[in-house]
C-alpha positions in Angstrom: 142.7 138.2 129.4 146.4 138.2 130.0 148.3 139.5 126.9 151.6 137.6 126.4 154.8 138.2 124.5 155.4 135.5 121.9 158.1 134.7 119.4 157.3 133.7 115.9 159.3 132.4 113.0 158.6 134.0 109.7 159.7 134.2 106.1 160.5 137.1 103.9 160.4 136.9 100.1 163.9 137.9 98.9 164.7 139.5 95.5 165.7 136.2 93.9 162.5 134.4 95.1 164.2 132.6 98.1 162.8 132.6 101.6 164.6 134.0 104.6 163.3 132.9 108.2 163.5 135.1 111.2 161.9 135.7 114.5 159.7 138.6 115.7 158.6 139.2 119.2 155.1 140.6 119.7 154.4 143.3 122.3 152.5 142.2 125.3 150.0 143.8 127.7 148.9 142.6 131.1 145.6 144.4 131.3 142.5 142.7 129.8 140.5 144.6 127.2 136.8 144.5 126.7 136.9 145.8 123.1 139.3 145.0 120.2 140.5 148.0 118.2 139.7 147.9 114.5 142.4 146.3 112.4 142.7 146.6 108.6 142.7 143.8 106.2 146.2 142.6 105.2 147.5 140.4 102.6 151.0 138.8 102.9 152.7 137.0 100.0 155.2 134.2 100.4 157.2 132.9 97.4 157.3 129.1 96.6 160.6 127.7 95.6 161.5 124.8 93.4 162.7 121.7 95.2 162.3 119.2 92.4 161.3 118.9 88.8 157.7 119.9 88.4 157.3 121.1 92.0 157.2 124.3 94.0 156.7 124.4 97.7 156.9 126.3 101.0 157.9 124.3 104.0 156.1 124.6 107.3 156.3 128.3 108.1 155.1 130.1 111.2 153.3 133.3 110.5 151.1 135.9 112.1 147.4 135.3 112.1 145.5 134.9 108.8 142.3 133.3 108.0 142.1 132.9 104.2 144.7 132.0 101.7 145.3 131.1 98.0 148.0 130.4 95.5 148.8 132.9 92.6 151.2 133.2 89.8 152.4 135.8 87.3 150.0 136.7 84.5 146.4 135.6 83.8 146.8 133.8 80.5 148.7 130.8 82.1 146.7 128.3 84.0 148.1 126.1 86.7 148.0 122.7 85.2 148.6 120.6 88.3 147.7 120.3 92.0 148.1 123.0 94.7 147.7 121.8 98.3 148.0 123.7 101.6 148.1 122.8 105.4 147.6 125.3 108.0 148.0 125.5 111.8 145.1 126.7 113.9 146.1 129.6 116.0 143.7 128.4 118.9 144.5 124.7 118.9 148.1 124.7 117.5 147.2 121.6 115.4 148.1 121.2 111.7 145.3 120.3 109.3 145.4 117.6 106.7 146.4 118.7 103.2 143.6 120.5 101.4 143.4 121.0 97.7 143.1 124.5 96.3 140.7 124.9 93.2 143.1 126.2 90.5 141.1 126.0 87.3 139.1 129.2 87.5 137.4 131.8 85.3 139.9 134.1 83.5 139.4 137.9 83.6 137.3 139.0 80.6 139.4 142.2 80.0 142.8 141.3 81.4 145.3 144.2 81.9 148.7 142.6 82.6 150.1 146.1 83.2 148.0 146.4 86.4 149.8 143.3 87.8 146.8 141.0 87.4 147.6 137.6 88.5 146.3 134.0 87.8 145.0 132.6 91.1 143.4 129.7 92.8 140.1 130.0 94.5 140.7 131.5 97.9 140.2 128.9 100.8 138.8 130.1 104.2 140.7 128.2 106.9 139.8 130.2 110.0 142.3 131.8 112.3 145.7 130.2 111.6 149.4 131.1 112.3 151.2 128.6 110.2 151.2 127.4 106.5 152.8 124.7 104.3 152.3 124.7 100.5 153.2 122.4 97.7 152.3 122.8 94.1 153.0 119.9 91.7 152.6 119.9 87.8 150.0 117.4 86.6 152.8 115.0 85.2 155.0 115.7 88.3 158.2 116.2 86.2 158.1 119.2 84.0 158.9 122.2 86.0 158.6 124.4 83.0 154.9 123.5 83.0 154.3 125.4 86.2 153.6 129.2 85.9 156.1 131.6 87.1 156.0 133.7 90.3 154.2 131.1 92.3 153.4 132.3 95.8 150.9 131.8 98.6 148.8 134.7 99.6 147.7 135.0 103.2 144.8 137.3 104.1 144.2 138.6 107.6 140.5 139.9 107.4 141.2 142.1 110.3 138.5 143.5 112.6 136.2 146.1 111.0 132.6 145.8 112.4 131.3 146.7 115.8 130.4 143.1 116.6 133.9 142.0 115.8 135.3 144.6 118.1 134.1 142.7 121.1 137.0 141.1 122.8 137.8 137.8 121.1 140.9 136.8 122.9 143.2 137.7 120.0 146.7 138.3 121.1 147.8 139.9 117.9 149.0 143.6 118.1 147.1 145.2 115.3 149.8 147.6 114.5 152.5 144.8 114.2 153.6 143.7 110.8 152.5 140.1 110.2 155.3 137.6 110.0 155.5 135.8 106.7 156.2 138.1 103.8 155.8 141.5 102.2 152.5 143.3 102.6 150.8 143.9 99.2 149.4 147.3 98.5 145.9 147.8 97.3 146.1 148.7 93.6 143.3 148.8 91.2 143.2 146.3 88.4 141.3 145.2 85.4 138.0 143.4 85.8 138.1 139.6 86.2 136.0 136.9 87.7 135.7 134.8 90.8 136.8 131.2 90.9 135.3 127.9 91.4 136.3 124.3 91.2 136.5 123.4 87.5 137.6 121.2 84.8 140.0 122.9 82.2 138.2 125.4 80.0 138.7 126.2 76.4 138.9 130.0 76.1 139.1 132.1 73.0 141.7 135.0 73.2 139.5 137.0 70.8 136.3 136.8 72.9 134.3 140.0 72.7 131.6 140.3 75.2 128.5 142.2 74.1 126.8 144.5 74.8 129.3 146.9 76.2 128.6 148.0 79.8 128.3 151.6 80.7 129.7 153.7 83.6 126.5 155.9 83.5 124.5 155.2 86.6 121.0 153.9 85.4 117.7 154.3 87.2 116.7 151.4 89.4 113.4 149.8 88.2 110.9 148.6 90.7 110.6 144.9 91.2 107.5 142.7 91.2 108.4 141.2 94.5 109.7 142.7 97.8 113.3 143.3 98.3 114.9 141.2 100.9 117.1 142.6 103.7 120.6 143.1 102.5 123.7 143.9 104.7 125.4 146.8 102.9 129.1 146.9 102.2 129.8 149.0 105.3 128.0 146.3 107.3 130.7 143.8 106.5 133.5 146.3 106.7 134.4 146.8 103.0 137.5 149.1 102.8 136.4 151.2 99.8 139.9 152.4 99.1 140.6 148.9 97.7 138.1 149.6 95.0 138.6 153.1 93.7 137.3 152.6 90.2 133.7 153.6 89.3 131.2 150.9 88.8 130.1 149.8 85.4 126.5 148.8 84.7 124.8 146.4 82.3 121.5 147.2 80.5 119.6 144.9 82.6 119.7 141.5 84.5 118.4 138.7 82.4 119.7 135.7 84.5 121.3 135.0 87.8 124.2 132.6 88.2 124.6 130.7 91.6 128.0 130.0 92.9 129.7 128.8 96.1 132.9 130.3 97.5 134.4 126.9 98.4 136.5 126.5 101.5 135.0 125.4 104.9 131.4 125.0 105.9 132.4 125.1 109.6 132.4 128.9 109.8 130.1 130.6 112.4 127.7 133.1 110.9 129.4 135.7 113.0 132.5 135.1 110.8 130.6 135.8 107.6 131.7 139.5 107.5 135.3 138.6 107.8 135.1 135.9 105.2 133.6 138.4 102.7 136.4 140.9 103.5 139.0 138.2 103.0 137.6 137.3 99.6 137.4 141.0 98.8 141.0 141.6 99.7 142.1 138.4 97.7 140.2 139.6 94.6 141.5 143.2 94.7 145.0 142.8 96.3 146.1 139.4 95.0 144.3 139.1 91.7 144.3 142.9 91.2 140.7 143.0 90.3 138.8 146.4 90.8 136.3 144.9 93.3 134.9 141.6 94.7 133.5 139.5 91.8 130.1 138.6 93.1 127.1 140.9 93.1 125.7 139.2 96.3 126.9 136.7 98.9 124.7 134.6 101.2 125.9 132.8 104.3 124.5 129.6 105.7 122.3 131.4 108.1 120.6 133.0 105.2 122.0 136.6 105.7 122.4 138.5 102.4 125.3 140.7 101.8 125.9 143.3 99.1 129.0 142.3 97.0 130.2 144.4 94.2 129.5 148.1 94.7 127.4 150.3 92.6 123.9 149.8 94.1 122.1 146.5 95.0 119.0 147.6 93.0 121.1 148.4 89.8 122.3 146.0 87.1 126.0 146.3 88.3 128.6 144.4 86.0 130.0 141.7 88.1 132.9 139.3 87.6 131.6 135.9 88.4 130.8 133.8 85.4 133.2 134.2 82.5 131.6 135.0 79.1 128.3 135.7 80.8 128.7 138.7 83.1 127.3 141.3 80.7 123.6 140.1 81.1 123.6 138.6 84.5 124.1 138.9 88.4 126.1 136.6 90.5 125.1 135.2 94.0 127.7 133.2 96.0 126.8 131.0 98.9 129.6 131.0 101.5 131.0 127.5 101.8 131.6 124.3 99.8 128.5 122.5 98.5 130.2 119.7 96.6 129.2 116.9 99.1 126.7 118.7 101.3 123.7 120.7 100.2 123.1 124.3 101.4 120.9 125.0 104.2 117.1 125.9 103.7 118.0 129.4 105.1 120.7 130.0 102.4 118.4 128.6 99.6 115.6 130.8 100.7 117.7 133.9 100.6 119.2 132.9 97.1 115.6 132.5 96.0 114.5 135.9 97.3 117.6 137.8 95.8 117.1 136.1 92.5 113.4 136.6 92.4 113.8 140.4 93.3 116.5 141.0 90.7 114.7 139.3 87.9 111.5 140.9 89.1 113.0 144.3 88.4 113.0 143.3 84.7 109.6 141.5 84.7 110.8 138.0 84.1 109.8 134.8 85.8 112.5 133.0 87.8 111.5 129.6 86.4 111.6 130.6 82.7 114.5 130.4 80.2 116.4 133.1 78.4 118.8 133.5 75.4 122.1 134.9 76.5 124.8 136.1 74.1 128.1 134.3 74.7 131.0 136.8 75.4 133.6 134.1 74.8 134.3 130.9 73.0 134.6 128.1 75.6 132.9 125.0 77.0 130.9 124.5 80.1 131.3 121.8 82.7 129.0 119.5 80.8 131.1 119.9 77.8 128.6 122.1 75.8 130.5 124.5 73.4 129.8 128.1 73.2 130.9 130.5 70.4 131.4 134.2 71.2 128.6 136.3 69.8 126.1 133.5 69.6 122.9 133.2 71.7 122.3 130.2 74.0 119.4 129.2 76.1 119.8 129.3 79.9 117.6 128.9 82.9 116.9 132.3 84.5 118.5 130.8 87.6 121.5 128.9 86.5 124.7 127.4 88.1 128.1 128.7 87.5 128.9 125.4 85.7 126.2 126.0 83.2 128.3 128.8 81.7 131.9 127.8 82.5 133.9 124.6 82.9 133.8 124.4 86.7 132.2 122.2 89.3 130.8 125.4 91.0 128.4 125.6 92.8 129.2 122.1 93.8 127.1 119.0 92.9 124.8 119.3 96.0 124.0 122.9 95.6 123.5 122.5 91.8 121.0 119.7 92.6 119.1 122.3 94.7 118.8 124.8 92.0 115.2 123.4 90.9 114.1 124.1 94.5 115.5 127.6 94.3 113.7 128.1 91.0 110.4 126.9 92.4 110.6 128.9 95.7 111.6 132.1 93.6 108.9 131.8 91.0 106.0 130.2 92.8 103.4 129.2 93.3 103.6 128.1 96.9 104.5 124.4 97.2 103.5 121.6 99.6 100.4 123.5 100.8 98.4 121.3 103.1 95.3 121.9 105.4 96.6 120.0 108.3 93.8 120.3 111.0 90.6 122.1 112.0 90.4 123.1 115.7 86.9 123.8 117.0 85.7 120.9 115.0 85.5 117.2 115.4 86.1 114.6 112.7 83.5 111.9 112.5 84.0 109.6 109.5 84.8 112.1 106.7 82.9 115.0 108.1 83.9 117.7 110.5 81.3 118.9 113.0 81.4 122.3 114.8 79.3 124.7 116.8 80.4 127.4 114.4 83.9 128.7 115.4 86.8 127.0 113.7 90.5 127.6 113.2 92.1 126.1 110.0 95.8 125.2 110.3 98.1 124.5 107.4 101.7 123.9 106.3 103.7 124.6 103.2 107.2 123.8 102.0 107.9 127.1 100.4 109.5 129.4 103.0 107.3 131.9 104.5 109.4 134.8 103.4 108.5 134.1 99.8 104.7 133.9 100.5 102.5 137.0 100.2 99.5 135.6 102.0 97.2 132.8 102.7 93.5 132.8 102.1 90.8 130.8 104.0 88.0 129.7 101.8 84.4 128.7 102.8 82.2 127.5 100.0 84.7 128.8 97.5 84.8 132.4 98.9 87.6 134.1 100.8 86.5 134.7 104.4 89.8 135.4 106.0 93.4 136.3 104.9 96.6 135.8 106.8 100.2 136.9 106.3 102.6 134.6 104.6 104.3 133.9 108.0 100.9 132.7 109.4 100.0 129.0 110.0 96.3 129.4 110.7 93.2 131.6 110.3 89.8 131.6 112.0 86.2 132.1 111.1 82.7 131.3 112.3 80.5 129.2 110.1 76.8 129.6 109.8 74.5 126.6 110.4 74.6 124.0 107.7 77.0 122.1 105.6 80.1 123.9 104.2 83.3 123.2 102.2 86.5 124.6 103.8 89.8 125.0 102.0 92.8 127.2 102.1 95.1 128.6 99.2 98.3 130.6 99.2 99.4 133.6 97.1 103.2 133.7 96.4 105.1 137.0 96.5 105.2 136.7 92.7 101.3 136.9 92.7 101.0 133.3 91.6 98.2 131.6 93.4 98.3 128.0 94.6 95.2 126.0 93.8 93.0 125.6 96.9 93.6 122.5 99.1 91.2 119.6 98.9 88.0 121.0 100.6 87.0 119.6 104.0 83.2 119.0 104.7 82.2 120.8 107.9 78.7 120.8 109.4 77.7 123.5 111.8 75.3 122.2 114.4 74.1 124.3 117.4 71.3 122.0 118.7 72.3 120.3 121.9 71.6 116.6 122.3 68.7 115.4 124.7 68.3 112.7 127.3 65.1 110.8 126.2 65.5 108.9 129.4 66.8 110.8 132.4 69.6 108.9 134.2 68.0 106.4 136.6 69.4 104.4 139.4 67.9 100.9 140.0 69.0 98.1 142.4 70.8 95.0 141.0 71.8 91.7 142.4 75.1 91.4 144.3 76.7 91.8 147.7 75.3 94.7 150.0 77.3 96.4 152.6 76.5 99.4 154.8 78.6 101.6 152.5 78.1 100.1 149.0 74.9 99.0 147.4 75.1 97.3 143.9 73.1 99.5 141.4 72.6 99.9 137.7 72.8 103.3 136.1 70.6 103.6 133.1 69.9 106.4 130.5 69.1 107.2 126.9 70.6 110.1 125.0 70.1 111.2 121.4 71.1 114.0 119.0 69.5 115.5 116.0 72.8 114.9 114.0 75.3 112.6 115.7 75.8 111.7 119.3 79.4 111.5 120.3 79.5 110.4 123.9 78.0 110.4 127.4 80.0 111.0 130.5 79.3 110.4 134.2 80.4 113.4 136.0 79.4 112.5 139.7 79.6 110.9 142.2 82.3 109.2 140.1 83.5 109.7 136.5 83.3 107.5 133.4 82.8 108.0 129.6 80.5 105.9 127.4 80.1 105.5 123.8 77.0 106.9 121.9 75.2 103.5 121.9 75.7 102.6 125.5 72.6 103.0 127.8 73.6 101.4 131.2 76.5 100.8 133.5 76.9 98.7 136.7 77.9 100.8 139.6 77.7 100.9 143.4 76.0 103.6 145.5 76.6 104.6 149.1 73.6 103.6 151.3 71.9 106.3 153.4 73.3 109.1 151.5 71.7 111.3 148.8 74.0 111.4 145.8 73.7 113.4 142.6 74.2 111.3 139.5 75.1 113.9 137.0 75.6 112.9 133.3 76.6 115.1 130.3 75.8 114.1 126.6 78.0 115.4 123.8 77.3 115.6 120.2 80.2 115.6 117.6 79.7 119.3 117.1 80.5 120.0 120.8 77.1 120.8 121.9 76.3 119.4 125.3 73.2 118.6 127.7 73.5 117.7 131.4 71.0 115.8 133.6 71.6 115.5 137.3 69.0 113.6 139.3 69.6 112.6 143.0 69.0 109.2 144.5 69.4 107.6 148.0 69.7 103.9 148.7 68.1 102.9 152.1 68.6 99.7 154.0 65.5 98.4 156.0 66.7 95.9 158.6 64.5 92.8 159.4 63.6 94.4 162.7 61.6 97.1 160.8 59.5 94.4 159.1 56.1 93.2 160.1 56.5 89.6 161.3 54.0 86.7 161.0 54.9 83.2 162.1 58.0 82.0 164.1 61.3 83.8 163.4 64.7 83.5 165.1 67.2 86.3 165.6 70.8 85.6 164.8 74.0 87.7 165.4 77.1 87.8 163.3 79.4 90.5 161.9 78.6 89.0 158.6 75.1 90.3 158.7 73.9 93.8 157.8 73.8 95.6 161.2 75.2 92.5 162.9 71.8 90.7 163.0 69.4 88.6 160.8 66.1 86.6 161.1 65.9 82.9 160.3 62.8 80.7 160.0 61.9 77.3 158.8 58.3 77.5 159.6 56.2 77.2 156.5 54.1 80.4 155.9 56.2 82.6 158.2 56.5 86.0 156.6 58.1 89.4 156.8 56.6 92.6 155.2 58.3 96.0 154.5 56.4 99.0 153.4 58.4 101.9 151.7 58.1 104.7 149.2 60.7 104.3 146.4 61.4 103.3 142.8 63.5 100.1 143.2 63.8 97.3 145.8 66.0 94.4 146.5 65.8 91.5 149.1 69.0 90.8 150.9 69.6 87.3 152.3 72.2 84.9 153.6 72.6 81.7 151.5 74.1 78.1 152.0 73.7 74.7 150.6 70.9 73.9 153.1 68.9 77.2 152.5 65.3 76.9 151.5 62.9 78.7 149.3 60.6 81.8 149.8 57.6 83.4 148.0 58.0 87.1 147.2 54.8 89.2 147.1 54.6 92.9 145.9 51.6 94.9 146.8 49.8 91.7 147.7 50.5 89.8 144.5 52.9 86.9 144.4 55.6 87.7 141.8 58.4 85.1 142.4 59.7 82.0 144.1 63.1 82.4 145.2 65.5 79.6 146.0 68.2 80.6 148.5 70.3 77.3 148.1 74.0 78.1 147.2 77.0 75.7 146.9 79.0 78.3 148.7 78.0 80.4 151.7 77.1 84.0 150.9 76.2 86.9 153.2 74.3 90.1 152.4 73.4 88.9 149.0 70.8 90.9 147.1 69.0 87.8 145.5 65.9 89.4 144.1 65.1 93.0 142.7 62.3 94.9 141.5 62.1 98.4 139.9 59.3 100.8 138.9 59.2 103.7 136.4 58.6 106.2 139.2 58.8 106.5 143.0 55.7 105.1 144.8 54.5 103.4 148.1 55.0 99.7 147.8 54.8 96.6 150.2 57.1 93.7 149.7 56.5 90.5 151.6 58.5 87.3 151.8 57.1 84.0 153.0 58.8 80.8 153.8 57.8 77.9 151.5 59.0 75.1 153.9 60.9 73.3 151.4 61.4 69.6 152.2 64.8 68.8 153.7 66.0 72.4 153.7 63.1 74.6 155.0 65.3 77.5 156.5 65.3 80.9 155.2 67.6 83.6 156.6 66.8 87.2 155.6 69.1 90.1 156.1 66.8 93.0 155.2 65.5 95.0 152.3 67.2 97.8 150.3 65.2 100.4 148.3 66.0 103.6 146.4 64.1 106.8 147.1 
């Protein structure tokens, strides 16, 4: 992109604590760059001046880019009893934010060394790329200026560009070599150990607190853990400048507990910014507060990435500076962001659980147990519980910062999520459910299968904390799957079985098996006890559609599920249905294919062929007087009509079903029907409405054979006429 020259107003801290404002022009370049050069972390300090009793402030001041800030003051013994607020201007939007409170009641250093220049300070606040700041600090009663600590200043941190990912062109117009407008650049001295900060209520601190046991500078041997080590981004991965922390690491004897923190600030950061946020906190701890390193042992972002915090070895019991009075026997894990109103993401909770389980697992303790910790200071925690230095108190192995110190940290919402973290870290696997069985069909409370099944499950414990799942058949393990799996398959032998699943947590704790499902293996196919048969039924006949009834009977040794018609059309029927009214094309042989299914998935198919045939009246043997009639309403356009008593027509055919087709009206008469020489019916053709091609009488047999059907006119009084339109049979 185009580089531009720009003019910025800035402020320089004068010897008397005043502020001078001046302008600095940045160099420009016209050529676009694909890669940003590395830029070191810088901290700029701007003094606050008194404008009224009990108040110190910095008016709106334009600066070079920074992304994190805090307020600090001379000395560490004095706390800021009041309210510190800041506003910042986004370097991309040019918009000023609303006032934001800084958290000023924070853990004091356990071993303060005022000669090192250690300062009291607020919690650092991540504000994102900004180029302007306004600050006001007001004493709690608003009047007593003497109540505010001396040397108040705002500390602006530019986290720079340190990692390869950050070197991609971000559109930053800042010349990395130019001095940032807004104050004097603070060097990177070493300082005495202190702790990180969190929102808090005032603490009662004993000046004579003596933490025990004494840490050692001797590097211990890393013990193995009972659970796997999660992936951890090393300090080099987030761009730690090791020159800011020249002192050697100190070590505790072990890790008996883990304290969970939040870093406060914004939750709107992108996870690509996590490295720069950590560099900012690191610079603030070491250059503003003059600590010898970042306070936390580990940091976790909202995407679940775990970062190494304080140096000395992630697998070693490094002495941190995170929870005043309890650092000697614990490790500290901080989640990037503010979790007062909103809870942490599942990804973050999962990573906190994994880190806590791994660290505590190095010392053979369960994350959901409790422990006696020795107080290193006389104080109260957030709930008002009093601690006396040198006395042992009971803590959860995974505790919140507020459990040990008078602070709201890790925020109400994250604190409420600590039971979830403990449960995930300790096991067993929670929320395990057997959700479905594929390859099996549920009928009532029983699953039916031909043998091969796949069990699917779900669990609320994150998969990264699960060692494996086990598929059980009749109480025995038949298949194992990784903790990331959601299903497993097996083939069941014939008979009735109980199928369940259980899970093994990374801690080794095993979840009780789920409620077992009853599964029956059936490999016997159903059968058609009556082959699909086609018979003629009453209704309207045409040259293309003959009314028929499709009948069948199917059964299964276990449980019939359904029967489907596959051709010449399709339909599905329930297990108790045995017939269906259909139509068939006359003069054409059609395969009537049906498939029976049992609940296990076994099938049987039967596919007989049938042909409906139309015999016109002209093909019949006549007796008596008959008159031919013509109309498009008749089959083939013609029919025979007779009113002569005893006149008859006979058809001979070979088939399994027959129907007599007639025309009907209110004046139609009656006829006798003879089958193979035997009178079987008297049929009345009278109808209140005129009907053509009406199959009025049907007869079916169990098998195909030669038959003769004769109709004879009865000669009914007043309506003797019978009009016949042929005979249909099925062969």
